[in-house]
Structures are given as C-alpha cells and as structure tokens.
C-alpha positions, 0 to 999 in steps of 0.5 A: 494509510496508503495501500497497494493502489496508492503506492502504485500511483507513487511508482508511476509518479516517480517513473515520470519525474526522477529516473536517470537524474544525477542527485547532487545534494540531499537533505534529511528530516526526522530521524524516526523515519530513517531505518538505516543510518541517516549519514548513509543516505547522504553517502549513498544517494549523492552523485547517484541516480535512480535507474528504475522502480518496482513495488511489492505490496505497500513498499516502493523500491527505487533502484540506484545506479550503484549501491542497491535500492532506496526503499519507501514505506509511505505510512499514513501520510507519506507522498512524493512531491517533484518540483522546480521552485525554491520553496521546500514543501512543508513536512519534507523528511527527505529532499533530493536535489538533481543536477538539472536543479529539479527537486524531489521531496518525500513529505510526511506530516505524521512521521509514520513513513519509513525510509530504508537502504537495502542491497536489493529488492530480494534481500529486503523482501526476505529480511522483512518477511514480506509476502508475495505482492497481492497482484502477482499471487496466483489462485493456486498460491492463494488457496495454499495460503488459506489452507488450514488457517483458523483465523479470520479472513480479514486478518489473513488478507491484511497479513503482509507476510502472507499477501503484501499490499492489502490493508484495512480499507481494501480488505473491507472492500474485497469482503463487501464485494464477495458478501463475506463477513470480515469475522468469518473463519478462513477454514469455514469458507468453501473453495468457491468462496475462496476463489471468489475472494481471490478474483475480487482481490485482483478486481478491486485493487486494479479498479482502485489503482486505475482510479487513483492514477487517473484521478477518478472516483471509485465505482458507486457500488464500492464500500470505499466510496462511502467509508468517510461517512462512517457507521450509519451510511447507506449500503451501496446495495441499498440493503440497510446501514453500514456498521462498524466492528473490530477485526484484528484490532482494526476498525472494520466496515461492513453491511450486516445484511449483505455480509451475514455473520456465520454463528 
C-alpha cells in the first residue's frame, strides 16, 4: 500500500504535470472509489483547475481554483498517469481532459483507492480524524502521543489518527533500524528509545521518499529492501533470518536477533 514516501512521489508528479491547466471534460469509473457523489465530481471539476498540491500522511490534496479540494487516497494500487495520446490507460477510475488536450488518469486495478471532494484540507483532516503528518510532527509532540500508551509500538506508529503517513512497511523499517521488537509495549520504552524511534521516523521516511522520487533502491541496510523475499531472508545485518509475526492484524517482518522481544 502506498505510504508517505510513495504519496510524496505522486505529489511531485502532479506538481510537474497538471497545475493551472483548465479541465474541460471528466470521466468517472467504479462508484466504490467515489466517497462523494459521482455527479458532483463532474460539476465541480469541469471548467476548474488545480492551483497547488499538499500532502498529509497518505492523502494527496489537489487544491482547486474554486470550490475546495480534490482528495486522493491511493489504496493498494492507485497512481496518477499523465499522458497526451488517445488511449485511456487500463483500470482508469477518473479521467480528466485538459484544455491543451493533455489528460490525467487516476488508475487503480484493485479498486481500493478513494476519491473525495472537500471544502478544505483542514476540514477534511478534522472530519476524518487524521493526525499530524509524520514528517511535520515534533519530538515533543511525538513523546506526548506516546505518553501513557499501553499498546504495541508498531500499532501506535500505524495509527493514522495519531501520526499520519506510516503504514505497515515503514513501521517495520523504523523498528528494525532502532532494534526494537514490534510487539514492545509503548509504556515499557525509555525516553531514549522513544527519541530514537522519533529520529528514525524522519530518517527512514526521508531516505525512502528520495529513493522513490529519484528511482533508486533503498539502502542495503534496510529491511524494506529484502521484504519481498519474505520470511527466511537473511537479516541485512547478517544476524540470522528474518521472521514474520502478526501485530495489529498486519504481517510484520523483524529480526529476532536484532529485535529481541521483551518477555
């Protein structure tokens, strides 16, 4: 599922392709993706234009010249495809045609993405109980979020109402880099450990974000690099084999040697 770094890439892609272009025609796809009335998309987007973009966590906000924002959540397989030919990309769920005849397709094969119309970014963030962006949060705010929590540290990192943008993959990466077991209870962690986690959130997300934008692979020291190999892959630190477990209902990768579970 696209997490903060992948959505940051989609933001940069949108910034480079579709801003300030008049939308003259719109085509919609599967109704399950549309979280506002489908008819409203045509009414609001036609003869409109995107002025700017912003991102909070896994959401991309496309600010309209008039009538609010178009909000995108990419689900498992959503992405933007800007093009100038006549062939509509496969799995297109939203197609915008601009005055200069260029086009934008929002594609999503598995149809888990979501499209919204909102009055403003602030209104959407409040109405959807969306926490502060993971790259905007301060250390003080992070420590306050952790204070008194009795759940697992991985569960906290993935809780979008607390911190927006960290999903399953990069929660695993942050904890691998800090050598903390994903099942560790938050209230058992020291201030030093919590500060280390905070530092690694910023580091991991920025490293992966730049890798995605520049089309590079993540560092060899990253668990993310070998994730597709699954359980039994060699630990990037050469400390044994990677194992799987379930945390907060999600498949979790960790190294039992690097990240010893506290009994």
